[in-house]
mmCIF file of the C-alpha atoms, coordinates in Angstrom:
data_MODEL
# 
_entry.id   MODEL 
# 
loop_
_atom_site.group_PDB 
_atom_site.id 
_atom_site.type_symbol 
_atom_site.label_atom_id 
_atom_site.label_alt_id 
_atom_site.label_comp_id 
_atom_site.label_asym_id 
_atom_site.label_entity_id 
_atom_site.label_seq_id 
_atom_site.pdbx_PDB_ins_code 
_atom_site.Cartn_x 
_atom_site.Cartn_y 
_atom_site.Cartn_z 
_atom_site.occupancy 
_atom_site.B_iso_or_equiv 
_atom_site.pdbx_formal_charge 
_atom_site.auth_seq_id 
_atom_site.auth_comp_id 
_atom_site.auth_asym_id 
_atom_site.auth_atom_id 
_atom_site.pdbx_PDB_model_num 
ATOM 1   C CA . MET A 1 1   ? -59.076 -61.184 25.809 1.00 0.00 ? 1   MET A CA 1 
ATOM 2   C CA . PHE A 1 2   ? -62.870 -61.550 25.522 1.00 0.00 ? 2   PHE A CA 1 
ATOM 3   C CA . ARG A 1 3   ? -62.516 -64.086 22.722 1.00 0.00 ? 3   ARG A CA 1 
ATOM 4   C CA . GLU A 1 4   ? -60.146 -66.177 24.865 1.00 0.00 ? 4   GLU A CA 1 
ATOM 5   C CA . LEU A 1 5   ? -62.495 -66.038 27.866 1.00 0.00 ? 5   LEU A CA 1 
ATOM 6   C CA . ALA A 1 6   ? -65.486 -67.044 25.742 1.00 0.00 ? 6   ALA A CA 1 
ATOM 7   C CA . HIS A 1 7   ? -63.522 -69.968 24.302 1.00 0.00 ? 7   HIS A CA 1 
ATOM 8   C CA . PHE A 1 8   ? -62.562 -71.175 27.788 1.00 0.00 ? 8   PHE A CA 1 
ATOM 9   C CA . ALA A 1 9   ? -66.093 -70.827 29.178 1.00 0.00 ? 9   ALA A CA 1 
ATOM 10  C CA . ARG A 1 10  ? -67.613 -72.688 26.237 1.00 0.00 ? 10  ARG A CA 1 
ATOM 11  C CA . HIS A 1 11  ? -65.354 -75.731 26.556 1.00 0.00 ? 11  HIS A CA 1 
ATOM 12  C CA . ALA A 1 12  ? -64.659 -75.897 30.316 1.00 0.00 ? 12  ALA A CA 1 
ATOM 13  C CA . PRO A 1 13  ? -67.669 -78.106 31.261 1.00 0.00 ? 13  PRO A CA 1 
ATOM 14  C CA . ALA A 1 14  ? -66.767 -80.795 28.702 1.00 0.00 ? 14  ALA A CA 1 
ATOM 15  C CA . THR A 1 15  ? -63.121 -80.707 29.782 1.00 0.00 ? 15  THR A CA 1 
ATOM 16  C CA . LEU A 1 16  ? -64.054 -81.188 33.440 1.00 0.00 ? 16  LEU A CA 1 
ATOM 17  C CA . ARG A 1 17  ? -66.149 -84.203 32.449 1.00 0.00 ? 17  ARG A CA 1 
ATOM 18  C CA . LEU A 1 18  ? -63.154 -85.627 30.571 1.00 0.00 ? 18  LEU A CA 1 
ATOM 19  C CA . LYS A 1 19  ? -60.941 -84.985 33.598 1.00 0.00 ? 19  LYS A CA 1 
ATOM 20  C CA . ARG A 1 20  ? -63.235 -87.110 35.765 1.00 0.00 ? 20  ARG A CA 1 
ATOM 21  C CA . ARG A 1 21  ? -63.136 -89.947 33.227 1.00 0.00 ? 21  ARG A CA 1 
ATOM 22  C CA . LEU A 1 22  ? -59.495 -90.011 32.116 1.00 0.00 ? 22  LEU A CA 1 
ATOM 23  C CA . GLY A 1 23  ? -56.219 -90.232 33.984 1.00 0.00 ? 23  GLY A CA 1 
ATOM 24  C CA . GLN A 1 24  ? -53.820 -87.297 33.891 1.00 0.00 ? 24  GLN A CA 1 
ATOM 25  C CA . GLY A 1 25  ? -51.631 -88.741 31.159 1.00 0.00 ? 25  GLY A CA 1 
ATOM 26  C CA . ALA A 1 26  ? -54.528 -89.728 28.916 1.00 0.00 ? 26  ALA A CA 1 
ATOM 27  C CA . LEU A 1 27  ? -56.241 -86.357 29.433 1.00 0.00 ? 27  LEU A CA 1 
ATOM 28  C CA . TYR A 1 28  ? -53.057 -84.435 28.603 1.00 0.00 ? 28  TYR A CA 1 
ATOM 29  C CA . ASP A 1 29  ? -52.472 -86.555 25.504 1.00 0.00 ? 29  ASP A CA 1 
ATOM 30  C CA . HIS A 1 30  ? -56.066 -86.181 24.306 1.00 0.00 ? 30  HIS A CA 1 
ATOM 31  C CA . LEU A 1 31  ? -56.169 -82.408 24.684 1.00 0.00 ? 31  LEU A CA 1 
ATOM 32  C CA . CYS A 1 32  ? -52.714 -81.790 23.228 1.00 0.00 ? 32  CYS A CA 1 
ATOM 33  C CA . ALA A 1 33  ? -53.529 -83.995 20.254 1.00 0.00 ? 33  ALA A CA 1 
ATOM 34  C CA . ARG A 1 34  ? -56.454 -81.657 19.565 1.00 0.00 ? 34  ARG A CA 1 
ATOM 35  C CA . GLN A 1 35  ? -54.042 -78.720 19.588 1.00 0.00 ? 35  GLN A CA 1 
ATOM 36  C CA . ASP A 1 36  ? -51.698 -80.549 17.247 1.00 0.00 ? 36  ASP A CA 1 
ATOM 37  C CA . GLY A 1 37  ? -54.518 -81.154 14.790 1.00 0.00 ? 37  GLY A CA 1 
ATOM 38  C CA . LEU A 1 38  ? -55.319 -77.432 14.748 1.00 0.00 ? 38  LEU A CA 1 
ATOM 39  C CA . GLY A 1 39  ? -51.816 -76.234 13.951 1.00 0.00 ? 39  GLY A CA 1 
ATOM 40  C CA . LEU A 1 40  ? -49.530 -76.926 16.902 1.00 0.00 ? 40  LEU A CA 1 
ATOM 41  C CA . ALA A 1 41  ? -47.926 -79.895 15.120 1.00 0.00 ? 41  ALA A CA 1 
ATOM 42  C CA . THR A 1 42  ? -46.664 -77.494 12.448 1.00 0.00 ? 42  THR A CA 1 
ATOM 43  C CA . TRP A 1 43  ? -44.812 -75.529 15.109 1.00 0.00 ? 43  TRP A CA 1 
ATOM 44  C CA . ARG A 1 44  ? -43.389 -78.708 16.642 1.00 0.00 ? 44  ARG A CA 1 
ATOM 45  C CA . ALA A 1 45  ? -42.006 -79.657 13.224 1.00 0.00 ? 45  ALA A CA 1 
ATOM 46  C CA . ALA A 1 46  ? -40.554 -76.174 12.670 1.00 0.00 ? 46  ALA A CA 1 
ATOM 47  C CA . LEU A 1 47  ? -38.699 -76.355 15.981 1.00 0.00 ? 47  LEU A CA 1 
ATOM 48  C CA . CYS A 1 48  ? -37.340 -79.901 15.680 1.00 0.00 ? 48  CYS A CA 1 
ATOM 49  C CA . GLY A 1 49  ? -37.121 -80.693 11.989 1.00 0.00 ? 49  GLY A CA 1 
ATOM 50  C CA . ASP A 1 50  ? -33.566 -79.416 11.487 1.00 0.00 ? 50  ASP A CA 1 
ATOM 51  C CA . LEU A 1 51  ? -31.964 -80.846 14.635 1.00 0.00 ? 51  LEU A CA 1 
ATOM 52  C CA . ARG A 1 52  ? -29.178 -83.365 14.143 1.00 0.00 ? 52  ARG A CA 1 
ATOM 53  C CA . GLY A 1 53  ? -26.899 -85.354 16.411 1.00 0.00 ? 53  GLY A CA 1 
ATOM 54  C CA . ARG A 1 54  ? -27.509 -85.766 20.144 1.00 0.00 ? 54  ARG A CA 1 
ATOM 55  C CA . VAL A 1 55  ? -30.676 -84.080 21.361 1.00 0.00 ? 55  VAL A CA 1 
ATOM 56  C CA . VAL A 1 56  ? -32.146 -84.001 24.856 1.00 0.00 ? 56  VAL A CA 1 
ATOM 57  C CA . GLU A 1 57  ? -35.891 -83.447 25.079 1.00 0.00 ? 57  GLU A CA 1 
ATOM 58  C CA . ILE A 1 58  ? -36.786 -82.258 28.557 1.00 0.00 ? 58  ILE A CA 1 
ATOM 59  C CA . GLY A 1 59  ? -40.179 -83.304 29.872 1.00 0.00 ? 59  GLY A CA 1 
ATOM 60  C CA . ALA A 1 60  ? -41.026 -85.470 26.866 1.00 0.00 ? 60  ALA A CA 1 
ATOM 61  C CA . GLY A 1 61  ? -44.488 -86.223 28.219 1.00 0.00 ? 61  GLY A CA 1 
ATOM 62  C CA . THR A 1 62  ? -46.508 -88.521 25.962 1.00 0.00 ? 62  THR A CA 1 
ATOM 63  C CA . GLY A 1 63  ? -44.085 -88.216 23.060 1.00 0.00 ? 63  GLY A CA 1 
ATOM 64  C CA . LEU A 1 64  ? -45.887 -85.708 20.880 1.00 0.00 ? 64  LEU A CA 1 
ATOM 65  C CA . MET A 1 65  ? -42.587 -84.233 19.665 1.00 0.00 ? 65  MET A CA 1 
ATOM 66  C CA . PHE A 1 66  ? -41.124 -87.605 18.637 1.00 0.00 ? 66  PHE A CA 1 
ATOM 67  C CA . ALA A 1 67  ? -42.576 -87.717 15.117 1.00 0.00 ? 67  ALA A CA 1 
ATOM 68  C CA . HIS A 1 68  ? -40.938 -84.396 14.224 1.00 0.00 ? 68  HIS A CA 1 
ATOM 69  C CA . TYR A 1 69  ? -37.266 -85.302 14.783 1.00 0.00 ? 69  TYR A CA 1 
ATOM 70  C CA . PRO A 1 70  ? -35.281 -86.253 11.661 1.00 0.00 ? 70  PRO A CA 1 
ATOM 71  C CA . ALA A 1 71  ? -33.827 -89.720 11.214 1.00 0.00 ? 71  ALA A CA 1 
ATOM 72  C CA . ASP A 1 72  ? -30.272 -88.617 12.023 1.00 0.00 ? 72  ASP A CA 1 
ATOM 73  C CA . ALA A 1 73  ? -31.168 -87.332 15.502 1.00 0.00 ? 73  ALA A CA 1 
ATOM 74  C CA . ALA A 1 74  ? -30.412 -89.423 18.586 1.00 0.00 ? 74  ALA A CA 1 
ATOM 75  C CA . VAL A 1 75  ? -32.840 -88.200 21.239 1.00 0.00 ? 75  VAL A CA 1 
ATOM 76  C CA . THR A 1 76  ? -32.669 -88.718 24.989 1.00 0.00 ? 76  THR A CA 1 
ATOM 77  C CA . ALA A 1 77  ? -36.232 -88.073 26.136 1.00 0.00 ? 77  ALA A CA 1 
ATOM 78  C CA . VAL A 1 78  ? -36.214 -87.182 29.832 1.00 0.00 ? 78  VAL A CA 1 
ATOM 79  C CA . GLU A 1 79  ? -39.554 -87.707 31.600 1.00 0.00 ? 79  GLU A CA 1 
ATOM 80  C CA . PRO A 1 80  ? -40.259 -87.977 35.367 1.00 0.00 ? 80  PRO A CA 1 
ATOM 81  C CA . ASP A 1 81  ? -43.736 -89.531 35.089 1.00 0.00 ? 81  ASP A CA 1 
ATOM 82  C CA . ASP A 1 82  ? -43.870 -93.257 34.290 1.00 0.00 ? 82  ASP A CA 1 
ATOM 83  C CA . GLY A 1 83  ? -47.508 -93.027 33.174 1.00 0.00 ? 83  GLY A CA 1 
ATOM 84  C CA . PHE A 1 84  ? -46.740 -90.352 30.598 1.00 0.00 ? 84  PHE A CA 1 
ATOM 85  C CA . ALA A 1 85  ? -43.666 -92.300 29.418 1.00 0.00 ? 85  ALA A CA 1 
ATOM 86  C CA . ALA A 1 86  ? -45.792 -95.424 28.915 1.00 0.00 ? 86  ALA A CA 1 
ATOM 87  C CA . ILE A 1 87  ? -48.179 -93.535 26.622 1.00 0.00 ? 87  ILE A CA 1 
ATOM 88  C CA . ALA A 1 88  ? -45.128 -92.277 24.681 1.00 0.00 ? 88  ALA A CA 1 
ATOM 89  C CA . GLY A 1 89  ? -43.930 -95.833 23.981 1.00 0.00 ? 89  GLY A CA 1 
ATOM 90  C CA . PRO A 1 90  ? -45.699 -96.398 20.631 1.00 0.00 ? 90  PRO A CA 1 
ATOM 91  C CA . ARG A 1 91  ? -44.644 -92.962 19.390 1.00 0.00 ? 91  ARG A CA 1 
ATOM 92  C CA . ARG A 1 92  ? -41.038 -93.718 20.314 1.00 0.00 ? 92  ARG A CA 1 
ATOM 93  C CA . ALA A 1 93  ? -41.190 -96.985 18.357 1.00 0.00 ? 93  ALA A CA 1 
ATOM 94  C CA . ALA A 1 94  ? -42.706 -95.279 15.300 1.00 0.00 ? 94  ALA A CA 1 
ATOM 95  C CA . ALA A 1 95  ? -40.315 -92.307 15.204 1.00 0.00 ? 95  ALA A CA 1 
ATOM 96  C CA . ALA A 1 96  ? -37.726 -91.890 12.449 1.00 0.00 ? 96  ALA A CA 1 
ATOM 97  C CA . ALA A 1 97  ? -35.163 -90.733 15.023 1.00 0.00 ? 97  ALA A CA 1 
ATOM 98  C CA . THR A 1 98  ? -33.492 -92.991 17.565 1.00 0.00 ? 98  THR A CA 1 
ATOM 99  C CA . ILE A 1 99  ? -35.187 -92.184 20.871 1.00 0.00 ? 99  ILE A CA 1 
ATOM 100 C CA . ALA A 1 100 ? -34.262 -93.439 24.345 1.00 0.00 ? 100 ALA A CA 1 
ATOM 101 C CA . VAL A 1 101 ? -36.534 -92.539 27.260 1.00 0.00 ? 101 VAL A CA 1 
ATOM 102 C CA . ALA A 1 102 ? -34.755 -91.731 30.524 1.00 0.00 ? 102 ALA A CA 1 
ATOM 103 C CA . ARG A 1 103 ? -36.285 -91.053 33.919 1.00 0.00 ? 103 ARG A CA 1 
ATOM 104 C CA . GLY A 1 104 ? -35.217 -87.693 35.320 1.00 0.00 ? 104 GLY A CA 1 
ATOM 105 C CA . THR A 1 105 ? -36.235 -84.111 35.996 1.00 0.00 ? 105 THR A CA 1 
ATOM 106 C CA . ALA A 1 106 ? -35.588 -80.832 34.223 1.00 0.00 ? 106 ALA A CA 1 
ATOM 107 C CA . GLU A 1 107 ? -33.629 -79.551 37.207 1.00 0.00 ? 107 GLU A CA 1 
ATOM 108 C CA . ALA A 1 108 ? -31.279 -82.579 37.324 1.00 0.00 ? 108 ALA A CA 1 
ATOM 109 C CA . LEU A 1 109 ? -30.712 -84.003 33.845 1.00 0.00 ? 109 LEU A CA 1 
ATOM 110 C CA . PRO A 1 110 ? -29.052 -87.455 33.806 1.00 0.00 ? 110 PRO A CA 1 
ATOM 111 C CA . LEU A 1 111 ? -26.450 -86.377 31.236 1.00 0.00 ? 111 LEU A CA 1 
ATOM 112 C CA . PRO A 1 112 ? -22.754 -85.336 31.263 1.00 0.00 ? 112 PRO A CA 1 
ATOM 113 C CA . ASP A 1 113 ? -21.580 -81.776 30.719 1.00 0.00 ? 113 ASP A CA 1 
ATOM 114 C CA . ALA A 1 114 ? -21.540 -80.527 27.095 1.00 0.00 ? 114 ALA A CA 1 
ATOM 115 C CA . SER A 1 115 ? -22.736 -83.942 25.849 1.00 0.00 ? 115 SER A CA 1 
ATOM 116 C CA . GLN A 1 116 ? -25.685 -82.766 23.703 1.00 0.00 ? 116 GLN A CA 1 
ATOM 117 C CA . ASP A 1 117 ? -25.929 -80.894 20.419 1.00 0.00 ? 117 ASP A CA 1 
ATOM 118 C CA . ALA A 1 118 ? -29.390 -79.509 21.202 1.00 0.00 ? 118 ALA A CA 1 
ATOM 119 C CA . ALA A 1 119 ? -32.136 -79.314 23.836 1.00 0.00 ? 119 ALA A CA 1 
ATOM 120 C CA . VAL A 1 120 ? -35.903 -79.143 23.346 1.00 0.00 ? 120 VAL A CA 1 
ATOM 121 C CA . PHE A 1 121 ? -38.763 -78.114 25.648 1.00 0.00 ? 121 PHE A CA 1 
ATOM 122 C CA . GLY A 1 122 ? -42.294 -78.799 24.423 1.00 0.00 ? 122 GLY A CA 1 
ATOM 123 C CA . LEU A 1 123 ? -44.884 -77.177 26.717 1.00 0.00 ? 123 LEU A CA 1 
ATOM 124 C CA . VAL A 1 124 ? -42.809 -77.963 29.792 1.00 0.00 ? 124 VAL A CA 1 
ATOM 125 C CA . LEU A 1 125 ? -41.519 -74.840 31.556 1.00 0.00 ? 125 LEU A CA 1 
ATOM 126 C CA . CYS A 1 126 ? -45.057 -73.940 32.614 1.00 0.00 ? 126 CYS A CA 1 
ATOM 127 C CA . SER A 1 127 ? -45.003 -76.865 35.064 1.00 0.00 ? 127 SER A CA 1 
ATOM 128 C CA . VAL A 1 128 ? -41.332 -77.104 36.059 1.00 0.00 ? 128 VAL A CA 1 
ATOM 129 C CA . GLY A 1 129 ? -40.784 -76.307 39.728 1.00 0.00 ? 129 GLY A CA 1 
ATOM 130 C CA . ALA A 1 130 ? -37.688 -74.186 39.081 1.00 0.00 ? 130 ALA A CA 1 
ATOM 131 C CA . PRO A 1 131 ? -37.470 -72.949 35.453 1.00 0.00 ? 131 PRO A CA 1 
ATOM 132 C CA . ALA A 1 132 ? -34.197 -71.085 36.100 1.00 0.00 ? 132 ALA A CA 1 
ATOM 133 C CA . ALA A 1 133 ? -32.582 -74.295 37.375 1.00 0.00 ? 133 ALA A CA 1 
ATOM 134 C CA . ALA A 1 134 ? -33.881 -76.220 34.355 1.00 0.00 ? 134 ALA A CA 1 
ATOM 135 C CA . LEU A 1 135 ? -32.331 -73.715 31.945 1.00 0.00 ? 135 LEU A CA 1 
ATOM 136 C CA . ALA A 1 136 ? -29.073 -73.771 33.905 1.00 0.00 ? 136 ALA A CA 1 
ATOM 137 C CA . GLU A 1 137 ? -29.053 -77.555 33.348 1.00 0.00 ? 137 GLU A CA 1 
ATOM 138 C CA . VAL A 1 138 ? -29.532 -76.964 29.628 1.00 0.00 ? 138 VAL A CA 1 
ATOM 139 C CA . ARG A 1 139 ? -26.555 -74.622 29.655 1.00 0.00 ? 139 ARG A CA 1 
ATOM 140 C CA . ARG A 1 140 ? -24.570 -77.389 31.381 1.00 0.00 ? 140 ARG A CA 1 
ATOM 141 C CA . VAL A 1 141 ? -25.425 -80.343 29.124 1.00 0.00 ? 141 VAL A CA 1 
ATOM 142 C CA . VAL A 1 142 ? -25.566 -78.642 25.702 1.00 0.00 ? 142 VAL A CA 1 
ATOM 143 C CA . ARG A 1 143 ? -22.235 -77.973 24.014 1.00 0.00 ? 143 ARG A CA 1 
ATOM 144 C CA . PRO A 1 144 ? -21.161 -74.416 23.176 1.00 0.00 ? 144 PRO A CA 1 
ATOM 145 C CA . GLY A 1 145 ? -22.953 -73.333 20.012 1.00 0.00 ? 145 GLY A CA 1 
ATOM 146 C CA . GLY A 1 146 ? -25.691 -75.928 20.507 1.00 0.00 ? 146 GLY A CA 1 
ATOM 147 C CA . ALA A 1 147 ? -29.338 -75.202 19.793 1.00 0.00 ? 147 ALA A CA 1 
ATOM 148 C CA . VAL A 1 148 ? -32.083 -74.706 22.394 1.00 0.00 ? 148 VAL A CA 1 
ATOM 149 C CA . ARG A 1 149 ? -35.701 -74.843 21.191 1.00 0.00 ? 149 ARG A CA 1 
ATOM 150 C CA . LEU A 1 150 ? -38.827 -74.080 23.206 1.00 0.00 ? 150 LEU A CA 1 
ATOM 151 C CA . LEU A 1 151 ? -42.551 -74.320 22.579 1.00 0.00 ? 151 LEU A CA 1 
ATOM 152 C CA . GLU A 1 152 ? -44.336 -72.700 25.538 1.00 0.00 ? 152 GLU A CA 1 
ATOM 153 C CA . HIS A 1 153 ? -47.520 -70.930 26.535 1.00 0.00 ? 153 HIS A CA 1 
ATOM 154 C CA . VAL A 1 154 ? -46.794 -67.625 28.254 1.00 0.00 ? 154 VAL A CA 1 
ATOM 155 C CA . ARG A 1 155 ? -48.315 -64.754 30.180 1.00 0.00 ? 155 ARG A CA 1 
ATOM 156 C CA . SER A 1 156 ? -50.078 -62.290 27.920 1.00 0.00 ? 156 SER A CA 1 
ATOM 157 C CA . PRO A 1 157 ? -47.983 -59.216 27.059 1.00 0.00 ? 157 PRO A CA 1 
ATOM 158 C CA . ARG A 1 158 ? -51.156 -57.108 27.333 1.00 0.00 ? 158 ARG A CA 1 
ATOM 159 C CA . PRO A 1 159 ? -51.126 -55.440 30.787 1.00 0.00 ? 159 PRO A CA 1 
ATOM 160 C CA . VAL A 1 160 ? -54.719 -56.185 31.819 1.00 0.00 ? 160 VAL A CA 1 
ATOM 161 C CA . ALA A 1 161 ? -54.747 -59.727 30.469 1.00 0.00 ? 161 ALA A CA 1 
ATOM 162 C CA . GLY A 1 162 ? -51.340 -60.438 32.013 1.00 0.00 ? 162 GLY A CA 1 
ATOM 163 C CA . ALA A 1 163 ? -52.485 -59.189 35.415 1.00 0.00 ? 163 ALA A CA 1 
ATOM 164 C CA . LEU A 1 164 ? -55.627 -61.331 35.225 1.00 0.00 ? 164 LEU A CA 1 
ATOM 165 C CA . MET A 1 165 ? -53.571 -64.412 34.352 1.00 0.00 ? 165 MET A CA 1 
ATOM 166 C CA . ARG A 1 166 ? -51.320 -63.822 37.344 1.00 0.00 ? 166 ARG A CA 1 
ATOM 167 C CA . ALA A 1 167 ? -54.309 -63.360 39.658 1.00 0.00 ? 167 ALA A CA 1 
ATOM 168 C CA . ALA A 1 168 ? -56.115 -66.449 38.330 1.00 0.00 ? 168 ALA A CA 1 
ATOM 169 C CA . ASN A 1 169 ? -53.065 -68.711 38.377 1.00 0.00 ? 169 ASN A CA 1 
ATOM 170 C CA . PRO A 1 170 ? -53.801 -70.401 41.761 1.00 0.00 ? 170 PRO A CA 1 
ATOM 171 C CA . LEU A 1 171 ? -57.270 -71.390 40.530 1.00 0.00 ? 171 LEU A CA 1 
ATOM 172 C CA . TRP A 1 172 ? -55.831 -72.644 37.231 1.00 0.00 ? 172 TRP A CA 1 
ATOM 173 C CA . ARG A 1 173 ? -53.266 -74.812 39.062 1.00 0.00 ? 173 ARG A CA 1 
ATOM 174 C CA . ALA A 1 174 ? -56.023 -76.325 41.182 1.00 0.00 ? 174 ALA A CA 1 
ATOM 175 C CA . LEU A 1 175 ? -58.131 -77.092 38.112 1.00 0.00 ? 175 LEU A CA 1 
ATOM 176 C CA . ASN A 1 176 ? -55.441 -78.617 35.905 1.00 0.00 ? 176 ASN A CA 1 
ATOM 177 C CA . GLY A 1 177 ? -53.861 -80.809 38.587 1.00 0.00 ? 177 GLY A CA 1 
ATOM 178 C CA . GLN A 1 178 ? -50.562 -81.012 36.686 1.00 0.00 ? 178 GLN A CA 1 
ATOM 179 C CA . GLY A 1 179 ? -48.680 -78.091 38.191 1.00 0.00 ? 179 GLY A CA 1 
ATOM 180 C CA . CYS A 1 180 ? -49.214 -75.978 35.070 1.00 0.00 ? 180 CYS A CA 1 
ATOM 181 C CA . ASN A 1 181 ? -48.854 -72.207 35.529 1.00 0.00 ? 181 ASN A CA 1 
ATOM 182 C CA . MET A 1 182 ? -50.483 -69.734 33.146 1.00 0.00 ? 182 MET A CA 1 
ATOM 183 C CA . HIS A 1 183 ? -48.488 -66.635 34.039 1.00 0.00 ? 183 HIS A CA 1 
ATOM 184 C CA . ARG A 1 184 ? -44.879 -67.485 33.191 1.00 0.00 ? 184 ARG A CA 1 
ATOM 185 C CA . ASP A 1 185 ? -42.561 -65.910 30.621 1.00 0.00 ? 185 ASP A CA 1 
ATOM 186 C CA . PRO A 1 186 ? -39.431 -67.930 29.726 1.00 0.00 ? 186 PRO A CA 1 
ATOM 187 C CA . LEU A 1 187 ? -37.519 -65.100 28.048 1.00 0.00 ? 187 LEU A CA 1 
ATOM 188 C CA . PRO A 1 188 ? -36.100 -63.539 31.252 1.00 0.00 ? 188 PRO A CA 1 
ATOM 189 C CA . ASP A 1 189 ? -35.010 -66.971 32.488 1.00 0.00 ? 189 ASP A CA 1 
ATOM 190 C CA . LEU A 1 190 ? -33.320 -67.711 29.170 1.00 0.00 ? 190 LEU A CA 1 
ATOM 191 C CA . ALA A 1 191 ? -31.361 -64.471 29.459 1.00 0.00 ? 191 ALA A CA 1 
ATOM 192 C CA . ALA A 1 192 ? -30.456 -65.163 33.094 1.00 0.00 ? 192 ALA A CA 1 
ATOM 193 C CA . ALA A 1 193 ? -29.120 -68.598 32.107 1.00 0.00 ? 193 ALA A CA 1 
ATOM 194 C CA . GLY A 1 194 ? -26.836 -66.939 29.568 1.00 0.00 ? 194 GLY A CA 1 
ATOM 195 C CA . LEU A 1 195 ? -28.649 -68.355 26.529 1.00 0.00 ? 195 LEU A CA 1 
ATOM 196 C CA . THR A 1 196 ? -28.884 -66.274 23.358 1.00 0.00 ? 196 THR A CA 1 
ATOM 197 C CA . VAL A 1 197 ? -32.398 -65.890 21.941 1.00 0.00 ? 197 VAL A CA 1 
ATOM 198 C CA . GLU A 1 198 ? -32.293 -65.762 18.146 1.00 0.00 ? 198 GLU A CA 1 
ATOM 199 C CA . ARG A 1 199 ? -35.964 -65.847 17.147 1.00 0.00 ? 199 ARG A CA 1 
ATOM 200 C CA . VAL A 1 200 ? -39.391 -65.711 18.793 1.00 0.00 ? 200 VAL A CA 1 
ATOM 201 C CA . GLU A 1 201 ? -42.686 -66.432 17.017 1.00 0.00 ? 201 GLU A CA 1 
ATOM 202 C CA . ALA A 1 202 ? -46.026 -65.618 18.696 1.00 0.00 ? 202 ALA A CA 1 
ATOM 203 C CA . PHE A 1 203 ? -49.233 -67.517 17.905 1.00 0.00 ? 203 PHE A CA 1 
ATOM 204 C CA . GLN A 1 204 ? -52.415 -68.977 19.417 1.00 0.00 ? 204 GLN A CA 1 
ATOM 205 C CA . VAL A 1 205 ? -54.380 -72.191 18.965 1.00 0.00 ? 205 VAL A CA 1 
ATOM 206 C CA . TYR A 1 206 ? -58.104 -72.311 19.728 1.00 0.00 ? 206 TYR A CA 1 
ATOM 207 C CA . ALA A 1 207 ? -58.472 -76.014 20.513 1.00 0.00 ? 207 ALA A CA 1 
ATOM 208 C CA . PRO A 1 208 ? -61.544 -77.473 22.252 1.00 0.00 ? 208 PRO A CA 1 
ATOM 209 C CA . GLY A 1 209 ? -60.828 -78.223 25.893 1.00 0.00 ? 209 GLY A CA 1 
ATOM 210 C CA . LEU A 1 210 ? -57.851 -75.927 26.424 1.00 0.00 ? 210 LEU A CA 1 
ATOM 211 C CA . PRO A 1 211 ? -57.544 -72.183 27.038 1.00 0.00 ? 211 PRO A CA 1 
ATOM 212 C CA . ALA A 1 212 ? -56.227 -70.210 24.071 1.00 0.00 ? 212 ALA A CA 1 
ATOM 213 C CA . PHE A 1 213 ? -53.134 -69.064 25.928 1.00 0.00 ? 213 PHE A CA 1 
ATOM 214 C CA . PRO A 1 214 ? -50.554 -66.954 24.084 1.00 0.00 ? 214 PRO A CA 1 
ATOM 215 C CA . LEU A 1 215 ? -47.979 -69.363 22.671 1.00 0.00 ? 215 LEU A CA 1 
ATOM 216 C CA . ARG A 1 216 ? -44.348 -68.823 21.717 1.00 0.00 ? 216 ARG A CA 1 
ATOM 217 C CA . ALA A 1 217 ? -41.944 -70.797 19.560 1.00 0.00 ? 217 ALA A CA 1 
ATOM 218 C CA . ILE A 1 218 ? -38.431 -69.821 20.621 1.00 0.00 ? 218 ILE A CA 1 
ATOM 219 C CA . TRP A 1 219 ? -35.104 -70.508 18.919 1.00 0.00 ? 219 TRP A CA 1 
ATOM 220 C CA . ALA A 1 220 ? -32.094 -69.962 21.206 1.00 0.00 ? 220 ALA A CA 1 
ATOM 221 C CA . ARG A 1 221 ? -28.479 -71.047 21.425 1.00 0.00 ? 221 ARG A CA 1 
ATOM 222 C CA . VAL A 1 222 ? -25.739 -71.748 23.961 1.00 0.00 ? 222 VAL A CA 1 
ATOM 223 C CA . PRO A 1 223 ? -23.000 -69.149 23.363 1.00 0.00 ? 223 PRO A CA 1 
# 
C-alpha cells in the first residue's frame, strides 16, 4: 500500500498539469497509452487475441483494444462519447479486424438478443453508472456459450487498503472528472448476472500519471 501511495504522490502534480492542458479524451488516451507501454497492452492482447466472429466491445473509448483483435473478428465498438470515438478513428482504420463504432451505453446496447459471439470490457465498469445492468445486457446480447472478457481495476482485497479506497472514492471521482470509481469489484456482479467466471489474473502497472490500482484480467462465459 505504501508503494502505491508513494507512486501516486510522486506523479499527481504532473498529471494535474496535464489535466488542465488536455481535454478528457486526450488525457485518457495519453495516460492509458503509458500503461500500455509498461505491460497493459500484453494483457489486452491476451484477452482479445483469440476472439472470433461477432464481438461487442462495450465502452470502446479511444480504441486502445482495437489493435489486439484478430482479422476474423467483426467488432461493434459501443461508445457514448463522441470525442473519445473521434480519437479512436485512426485505430479503427488501422486494425486487422473489421470494426464499426456505434453510439450507445453499456446499460442499453444497440444490439439484438443473442447476436454476439463475445463481449469485451476494457477499463469500463469502473465508470459505468449501473454495472449490474451492463452485465445483464451482456447476458442478453451474447449467445449461450459466448465469451465475456474484462480488463478492470478493482478494490484492493487487502482489508485496510480496500477500506481506504472506499473512503477516498468521492475525492478520486472529483479529481478524475470521468466518473471513474476506485472501489469496485466486478466479480459479484458477474455472478449476479449469471455469468460463469473461468479465470482471473491479478496484476499491477506502475505507469506515470495513474495510480497503481490492483488490476484484473477476467475470462468469463455465458452459460
